[in-house]
C-alpha positions as CSV (number, residue, x, y, z in Angstrom):
1,M,0.1,0.2,0.0
2,S,1.6,3.4,-1.0
3,S,1.7,6.2,1.8
4,V,0.6,9.8,1.1
5,T,2.2,12.4,2.5
6,P,1.0,15.9,2.9
7,D,3.0,17.3,0.2
8,Q,1.4,15.0,-2.0
9,P,-1.9,16.2,-3.8
10,S,-5.1,14.3,-3.0
11,R,-6.2,12.0,-5.3
12,P,-9.9,11.1,-5.8
13,V,-10.7,7.4,-4.4
14,D,-13.1,4.9,-5.5
15,V,-15.7,4.2,-3.1
16,G,-17.5,1.0,-3.2
17,P,-20.4,-0.3,-1.7
18,D,-18.7,-2.3,1.1
19,A,-16.2,0.8,1.7
20,R,-15.7,2.1,5.1
21,P,-14.7,5.9,6.2
22,S,-10.5,5.9,6.8
23,G,-11.2,7.6,9.8
24,R,-13.2,5.2,11.4
25,A,-10.9,2.4,11.0
26,G,-10.5,1.7,14.6
27,A,-14.2,1.4,15.0
28,G,-14.8,-0.5,12.3
29,R,-12.6,-3.3,13.9
30,R,-14.6,-3.5,16.9
31,V,-17.6,-4.6,15.0
32,P,-17.9,-8.2,14.9
33,A,-17.4,-8.8,11.2
34,A,-15.2,-11.8,11.9
35,R,-18.3,-13.5,13.3
36,A,-19.6,-13.7,9.8
37,G,-17.7,-16.8,8.8
38,E,-18.3,-18.4,12.1
39,P,-20.9,-21.6,12.3
40,P,-24.1,-20.2,13.5
41,R,-24.8,-20.3,17.3
42,R,-25.9,-23.5,18.3
43,R,-29.5,-24.1,19.4
44,A,-31.0,-26.1,22.4
45,P,-32.4,-29.5,21.4
46,L,-36.2,-29.6,21.0
47,A,-36.4,-32.3,23.7
48,V,-34.2,-30.4,26.2
49,A,-35.7,-27.0,25.6
50,A,-39.3,-28.3,25.8
51,G,-38.6,-30.6,28.9
52,V,-37.0,-27.6,30.7
53,A,-39.6,-25.0,29.9
54,A,-42.6,-27.7,30.8
55,G,-40.9,-28.4,34.0
56,W,-40.7,-24.7,35.2
57,A,-44.3,-24.3,34.2
58,A,-45.6,-27.4,36.3
59,I,-42.9,-25.9,39.2
60,T,-44.3,-22.5,39.2
61,S,-48.1,-23.5,39.2
62,C,-47.7,-26.4,41.6
63,L,-45.7,-24.6,44.0
64,P,-48.5,-22.2,45.4
65,V,-50.8,-25.2,45.9
66,V,-48.5,-27.2,47.7
67,V,-47.8,-23.9,50.3
68,V,-51.6,-23.4,50.7
69,L,-52.1,-27.4,51.7
70,W,-49.0,-27.2,54.1
71,L,-50.7,-24.2,55.7
72,F,-53.7,-26.7,56.4
73,Q,-51.5,-29.4,57.8
74,L,-49.7,-26.8,59.7
75,S,-52.9,-26.0,61.3
76,E,-53.6,-29.6,62.5
77,D,-50.1,-30.2,63.5
78,A,-49.8,-32.7,61.1
79,A,-47.4,-31.1,58.4
80,S,-45.0,-33.1,56.8
81,L,-43.0,-32.3,53.3
82,L,-44.0,-35.4,51.8
83,G,-47.7,-35.0,52.4
84,A,-48.1,-31.3,51.5
85,V,-46.2,-32.4,48.0
86,R,-48.6,-35.4,47.4
87,A,-51.4,-33.1,48.5
88,G,-50.5,-30.5,46.2
89,L,-49.7,-32.7,43.3
90,A,-53.2,-33.5,43.6
91,G,-54.7,-30.3,43.7
92,W,-52.7,-29.5,40.8
93,L,-54.1,-32.3,39.0
94,L,-57.3,-31.0,39.9
95,G,-56.3,-27.5,38.3
96,H,-56.0,-28.9,34.9
97,G,-59.5,-30.7,35.2
98,V,-58.0,-34.3,36.2
99,P,-60.9,-35.8,38.4
100,L,-59.8,-37.1,41.7
101,A,-61.4,-40.3,43.5
102,T,-62.0,-40.0,47.0
103,G,-63.7,-41.9,49.5
104,A,-66.6,-39.6,49.4
105,G,-67.0,-39.8,45.7
106,P,-65.5,-38.1,42.5
107,V,-63.9,-34.4,42.8
108,A,-63.7,-32.6,39.2
109,L,-64.3,-28.9,40.5
110,A,-61.3,-27.1,39.1
111,P,-60.0,-24.1,40.9
112,L,-60.1,-21.9,37.8
113,A,-57.4,-19.4,39.3
114,L,-54.8,-22.6,39.4
115,T,-56.4,-23.2,35.9
116,A,-55.2,-19.8,34.7
117,L,-52.2,-19.6,36.0
118,A,-50.9,-23.1,34.5
119,F,-52.3,-21.9,31.3
120,W,-50.0,-18.7,31.4
121,R,-46.8,-20.5,32.4
122,L,-47.5,-22.9,29.5
123,T,-48.1,-20.1,27.2
124,R,-44.6,-18.9,28.3
125,A,-43.1,-22.1,27.7
126,G,-44.2,-22.3,24.3
127,V,-42.5,-19.0,24.1
128,H,-39.2,-20.2,25.3
129,T,-39.2,-23.5,23.4
130,S,-39.6,-21.6,20.0
131,R,-36.7,-19.1,21.0
132,A,-34.8,-22.0,21.8
133,I,-34.9,-23.9,18.3
134,G,-35.0,-20.7,16.6
135,A,-38.3,-20.5,15.3
136,R,-38.7,-16.8,16.4
137,G,-40.4,-14.5,13.6
138,S,-39.9,-17.6,11.1
139,R,-44.1,-17.2,10.4
140,S,-43.5,-21.2,10.4
141,V,-46.7,-23.2,11.2
142,P,-45.0,-26.3,11.5
143,R,-42.2,-25.1,13.8
144,A,-45.0,-23.8,15.9
145,V,-47.0,-26.8,16.0
146,I,-43.8,-28.9,16.7
147,A,-42.5,-26.5,19.8
148,A,-46.1,-26.6,21.1
149,G,-46.4,-30.6,20.8
150,A,-43.0,-31.0,22.4
151,V,-44.0,-29.0,25.6
152,G,-47.5,-31.1,25.5
153,I,-45.8,-34.0,25.4
154,A,-43.3,-33.2,28.3
155,Y,-46.3,-31.7,30.1
156,A,-48.0,-35.3,29.6
157,V,-45.4,-37.2,31.1
158,L,-45.4,-34.9,34.2
159,G,-48.9,-35.4,34.6
160,A,-48.7,-38.9,34.5
161,L,-45.7,-39.0,36.8
162,A,-47.6,-36.8,39.4
163,A,-50.7,-39.1,39.1
164,L,-48.5,-42.3,40.1
165,A,-47.2,-40.0,42.8
166,V,-50.4,-39.1,44.3
167,G,-52.2,-42.5,44.0
168,T,-49.3,-43.9,46.5
169,G,-50.9,-42.5,49.5
170,G,-53.7,-40.4,48.3
171,P,-57.0,-40.2,46.3
172,G,-57.0,-42.4,43.2
173,V,-56.1,-40.8,39.9
174,S,-55.5,-42.6,36.5
175,P,-52.2,-41.9,35.4
176,V,-53.3,-42.2,31.4
177,R,-56.2,-39.5,32.0
178,A,-54.0,-37.4,34.0
179,G,-51.4,-37.7,30.9
180,V,-53.7,-37.2,28.3
181,T,-55.4,-34.2,30.1
182,L,-52.1,-32.6,30.6
183,G,-50.8,-33.4,27.3
184,V,-53.6,-31.7,25.5
185,F,-53.8,-28.6,27.9
186,G,-50.1,-28.2,27.6
187,G,-50.0,-28.6,24.1
188,L,-52.8,-25.9,23.4
189,A,-51.8,-23.4,26.1
190,A,-47.9,-23.5,24.6
191,L,-49.3,-23.3,21.0
192,V,-50.4,-20.0,22.2
193,G,-47.1,-18.6,23.2
194,A,-45.6,-20.5,20.1
195,A,-47.9,-18.9,17.3
196,R,-47.2,-15.0,18.7
197,T,-43.3,-15.8,19.2
198,T,-43.1,-17.2,15.5
199,G,-45.5,-14.5,14.2
200,V,-48.0,-17.2,12.9
201,A,-50.9,-15.2,15.0
202,G,-50.2,-12.2,13.0
203,L,-49.8,-14.0,10.0
204,L,-53.4,-16.0,10.3
205,A,-55.1,-12.7,11.6
206,A,-53.8,-10.5,8.8
207,R,-55.3,-13.2,6.2
208,A,-58.6,-13.7,8.1
209,P,-61.5,-11.6,6.6
210,A,-62.2,-8.3,8.2
211,P,-65.8,-9.2,9.1
212,L,-64.5,-12.6,11.3
213,R,-62.0,-10.5,13.0
214,D,-64.3,-7.6,14.0
215,A,-66.6,-10.2,15.1
216,L,-64.1,-12.1,17.1
217,R,-63.0,-8.6,18.7
218,T,-66.7,-7.6,19.5
219,G,-67.8,-11.2,21.0
220,L,-64.5,-11.0,22.9
221,V,-65.1,-7.9,24.4
222,A,-69.0,-8.4,25.0
223,G,-67.9,-11.8,27.0
224,L,-65.0,-10.2,29.0
225,L,-68.0,-7.3,29.9
226,L,-70.2,-9.5,31.0
227,L,-67.6,-11.6,33.1
228,A,-66.5,-8.3,34.9
229,A,-70.0,-7.9,35.7
230,G,-70.4,-11.3,37.0
231,G,-67.4,-10.5,39.0
232,G,-68.3,-7.5,40.5
233,A,-71.6,-9.0,41.5
234,A,-70.2,-11.7,43.0
235,G,-67.9,-9.6,44.9
236,L,-70.7,-7.4,45.9
237,A,-72.5,-10.3,47.2
238,V,-69.8,-11.8,49.4
239,A,-68.9,-8.4,50.9
240,T,-72.7,-7.9,51.8
241,G,-72.3,-11.4,53.6
242,G,-69.0,-10.9,55.0
243,G,-70.6,-11.5,58.7
244,D,-71.3,-14.7,57.5
245,A,-68.3,-15.6,55.4
246,A,-66.3,-14.3,58.9
247,D,-68.6,-16.7,61.0
248,M,-67.6,-19.8,58.6
249,I,-64.2,-19.3,58.4
250,G,-64.0,-18.9,62.4
251,A,-65.9,-22.3,62.7
252,Y,-63.3,-24.2,61.4
253,R,-61.1,-23.4,64.7
254,T,-57.9,-24.3,62.3
255,G,-55.7,-21.4,63.4
256,V,-54.4,-18.6,61.8
257,A,-52.4,-20.6,59.3
258,G,-55.7,-22.7,58.7
259,Q,-58.1,-19.7,58.2
260,A,-55.2,-18.5,55.9
261,G,-55.2,-21.7,53.7
262,I,-59.1,-21.3,54.0
263,T,-59.0,-18.1,52.3
264,L,-56.7,-18.8,49.8
265,V,-58.9,-22.0,48.5
266,S,-61.7,-19.6,48.3
267,L,-59.6,-17.2,46.3
268,A,-58.5,-19.8,44.0
269,Y,-62.0,-20.4,43.2
270,A,-63.3,-17.0,43.1
271,P,-63.2,-17.2,39.3
272,N,-65.6,-20.3,39.3
273,A,-67.8,-17.9,41.2
274,T,-67.4,-15.1,38.7
275,V,-68.6,-17.4,35.8
276,W,-71.4,-18.7,38.2
277,S,-72.5,-14.9,38.9
278,A,-72.5,-14.1,35.0
279,S,-74.5,-17.1,34.3
280,Y,-77.2,-15.8,36.9
281,L,-77.2,-12.7,35.1
282,L,-77.7,-14.1,31.9
283,G,-80.4,-16.3,33.4
284,P,-79.6,-20.0,33.4
285,G,-78.1,-19.5,36.8
286,F,-76.5,-22.3,38.4
287,A,-76.5,-25.4,41.0
288,V,-75.2,-25.9,44.1
289,G,-76.1,-29.4,44.4
290,T,-78.3,-32.0,43.0
291,D,-82.2,-30.8,42.5
292,T,-81.1,-27.2,43.3
293,A,-81.3,-23.9,41.5
294,V,-79.7,-20.6,41.7
295,R,-81.6,-18.0,38.9
296,T,-83.2,-14.6,39.0
297,S,-86.5,-16.2,39.2
298,E,-85.8,-19.0,41.5
299,V,-83.5,-20.1,44.2
300,S,-84.2,-23.3,45.8
301,V,-81.0,-24.8,47.3
302,A,-80.5,-27.5,50.3
303,A,-78.1,-27.3,53.1
304,L,-75.0,-26.2,51.9
305,P,-71.1,-27.0,53.0
306,A,-69.5,-24.1,55.3
307,V,-67.5,-22.5,52.4
308,P,-67.1,-18.9,52.8
309,L,-67.6,-18.4,48.9
310,L,-71.0,-19.6,49.2
311,A,-72.1,-16.8,51.8
312,G,-72.9,-14.6,49.1
313,L,-75.7,-16.7,47.6
314,P,-79.2,-14.7,47.2
315,R,-81.9,-15.5,49.4
316,G,-84.7,-15.5,46.9
317,P,-85.7,-14.2,43.3
318,V,-85.0,-10.7,42.3
319,D,-87.5,-8.2,42.5
320,G,-87.9,-4.4,42.7
321,L,-84.6,-2.7,41.6
322,G,-83.0,-6.2,41.5
323,A,-84.7,-6.6,38.1
324,G,-82.3,-4.2,36.8
325,L,-79.6,-6.7,36.7
326,L,-81.7,-8.8,33.8
327,A,-80.3,-5.8,31.6
328,V,-76.7,-6.5,32.3
329,P,-76.2,-9.0,29.4
330,V,-78.1,-6.8,26.6
331,L,-76.2,-3.7,28.0
332,A,-72.9,-5.6,27.6
333,G,-73.7,-6.7,24.0
334,M,-74.5,-3.0,23.2
335,A,-71.4,-1.7,24.9
336,A,-69.6,-3.9,22.2
337,G,-71.6,-3.1,19.7
338,C,-71.1,0.3,20.1
339,L,-67.4,0.3,20.3
340,L,-67.4,-1.8,17.0
341,A,-69.4,0.6,15.1
342,R,-67.4,3.5,16.5
343,R,-64.2,2.1,14.9
344,L,-65.8,0.9,11.9
345,V,-67.3,4.8,11.4
346,R,-63.7,6.1,12.0
347,L,-62.0,4.1,9.7
348,A,-64.9,5.0,6.8
349,T,-64.0,8.4,7.6
350,E,-60.2,8.1,7.3
351,E,-60.8,6.2,4.0
352,R,-63.6,8.6,2.6
353,S,-65.6,5.5,2.2
354,T,-69.2,4.6,3.2
355,L,-69.5,2.3,6.0
356,R,-72.8,-0.2,4.6
357,W,-74.9,-1.4,6.9
358,A,-74.3,-5.1,6.2
359,G,-70.6,-4.2,6.6
360,L,-71.5,-3.5,10.3
361,L,-74.5,-5.8,11.1
362,G,-72.7,-8.8,10.1
363,P,-70.0,-8.8,12.3
364,A,-72.4,-7.5,15.2
365,A,-74.8,-10.5,14.8
366,L,-71.7,-13.0,14.7
367,A,-70.3,-11.5,18.0
368,G,-73.1,-13.1,19.7
369,P,-71.9,-16.9,19.1
370,V,-68.4,-15.7,19.8
371,A,-69.4,-14.6,23.0
372,G,-71.7,-17.7,23.3
373,L,-68.9,-20.1,22.8
374,L,-66.4,-18.2,25.3
375,L,-69.0,-18.3,28.1
376,G,-70.0,-21.4,27.4
377,A,-66.6,-23.0,27.7
378,A,-66.0,-21.1,30.8
379,A,-69.1,-22.3,32.4
380,A,-68.3,-25.8,31.7
381,A,-64.9,-25.3,33.2
382,S,-66.1,-24.0,36.4
383,A,-68.6,-26.7,36.9
384,G,-67.9,-30.1,38.4
385,P,-68.9,-32.5,41.3
386,L,-67.3,-32.2,44.7
387,G,-67.9,-35.4,45.9
388,G,-71.1,-37.8,45.7
389,G,-74.5,-37.6,46.8
390,R,-76.0,-34.0,47.0
391,L,-72.6,-32.3,46.0
392,A,-72.6,-34.6,42.6
393,E,-73.7,-31.2,40.6
394,I,-72.2,-27.7,41.1
395,G,-72.1,-24.9,38.8
396,P,-73.8,-24.1,35.6
397,V,-74.9,-25.8,32.7
398,G,-72.3,-25.2,29.6
399,W,-74.7,-25.4,26.7
400,Q,-77.5,-23.6,28.1
401,V,-75.0,-20.5,29.1
402,A,-73.7,-20.4,25.5
403,A,-77.3,-20.7,23.7
404,V,-78.7,-17.9,26.1
405,A,-75.4,-15.7,25.8
406,A,-75.4,-16.3,21.9
407,A,-78.9,-14.7,21.8
408,V,-78.6,-12.0,24.3
409,I,-75.4,-10.6,23.4
410,G,-76.1,-10.9,19.5
411,V,-79.3,-8.6,20.0
412,G,-77.7,-6.4,22.2
413,A,-74.4,-6.1,19.8
414,L,-76.9,-5.3,16.9
415,L,-78.9,-2.7,18.9
416,G,-75.7,-1.0,20.0
417,A,-74.1,-1.1,16.6
418,A,-77.2,0.3,14.8
419,T,-77.9,2.9,17.2
420,T,-74.5,4.1,17.0
421,K,-74.2,4.3,13.2
422,V,-77.4,6.5,13.4
423,L,-76.4,9.0,15.8
424,A,-73.2,9.3,14.0
425,R,-72.5,12.2,12.0
426,P,-74.0,12.1,8.2
427,A,-70.7,12.7,6.7
428,A,-69.4,9.5,8.5
429,R,-72.1,7.3,7.0
C-alpha cells in the first residue's frame, strides 16, 4: 500500500458499496465482522428445551398449591413435606381438570385461578421453546406446532408421574387420564405462546377476513364485559354477606394458618364464582347440589357446606330494583356493538368511504355466537362434582349458558351498533 504524505496532492479514491470511512478504521475493527464466517450459534435440542420449559411451568404452578395445603396441615399439627407435596400434586392435577377419586366420591371441581396460572405459564413455555429452537419470527406453522407439541408431550409425562405419586397414598388418579389431559392442555396453551413468538398468530390474523376479525373482537369484548359484571356482582354479594363468611372461617377452629389456607382456597375458586354470577345474570343460573337451582327467577337450595364463597348466595328471586340486573347482558352486548360501530365509522371516515349496513351488522350478529362459545366454555370449565350424593352437581350447564349468551349478546350488539351508526355524523355514514 502506497503512503500519502501531506506534500502529495490528494487523489480521488473509488468508494465501493462495502468501503468504510478511513477515519473510522479503529471503530470498524470493533464490529464483530469476523463472526460472519463462524458457524451459527448452536440451538438447544428440542427435547431439552421443551422439557425444561414444561418442568418450570409445572413447578411454578404447583408450588402455590403445596404452600396452601401445607398451611392446612400446619394448623392441624400434622405438617409434613411429603404429605404437602402429595396433596399439592393432587390439587395441581385437579386444576387441570383431572378428576380425583376419593372416599366421598369423585372430585372434579377445578379451581380456575390455578387453571389460569398453569395456562399462562405454559404459554410462556411455548415462547421459550420456540426461541430455543430458533423459530422466533419465522412465521412457520409447522415449527410452531412442533414446539407446542414437544411441550405438550413433556407436560403429559409430568402429569402421569404426578398421578403415580398421588396414587401411592392419596386420592386415586388415573395416570393415563392425567397424561392425556395435561398433554392436550399443555399443547394448546403452548401453541398460543408459540404462535405469537413465531409470528403465526399475526399471519393468520392478517389473512382472516375483516368481518371475522371484527366479530371475534366484538364477541370477546362482550364476553369479558359480562364476566367483569359477574365478578363485580359476586364480590358485592360476598362483601354484603361478609359477616357470614367470617363466621364460616372462624367455625373451622384451625388457627391463623388454617384460616389463611381456607381464604386462599376461596380465592382459588373466585373465578368459578365469577362465571357462576355471569350465568346468574344471563338467566340459566347454576346449581349448588343435585335438584337445586340459583336463578334470578328461583332460588332453591338445600343445606350447604360451610364455604365462605357461598356466603353471598341470593336468598330468593330478584324483585324491585334488583330486576335491573336482567339488563346487564344486553348492556354488555350494546357496549361491544357501540365500540365496533365507532371503530368502523372512524375507519370509513379516514378512508373517505361509506360504511354499509351489511358490513356493520354482519360482525355484530356474529359477535353473539363468539361470546356464547366463550361463556359456554367458561361455564363448563367452572362446573363439576365435589364428591358424591347431593354435591355431585355444582355450577352452571355449559350449553345453556352458551345458547342464551349467543342470543342475548347478539341482540345487544346489533342494537348498539345500529344506534351508534344512526347517531353518527352524516358525513361518516
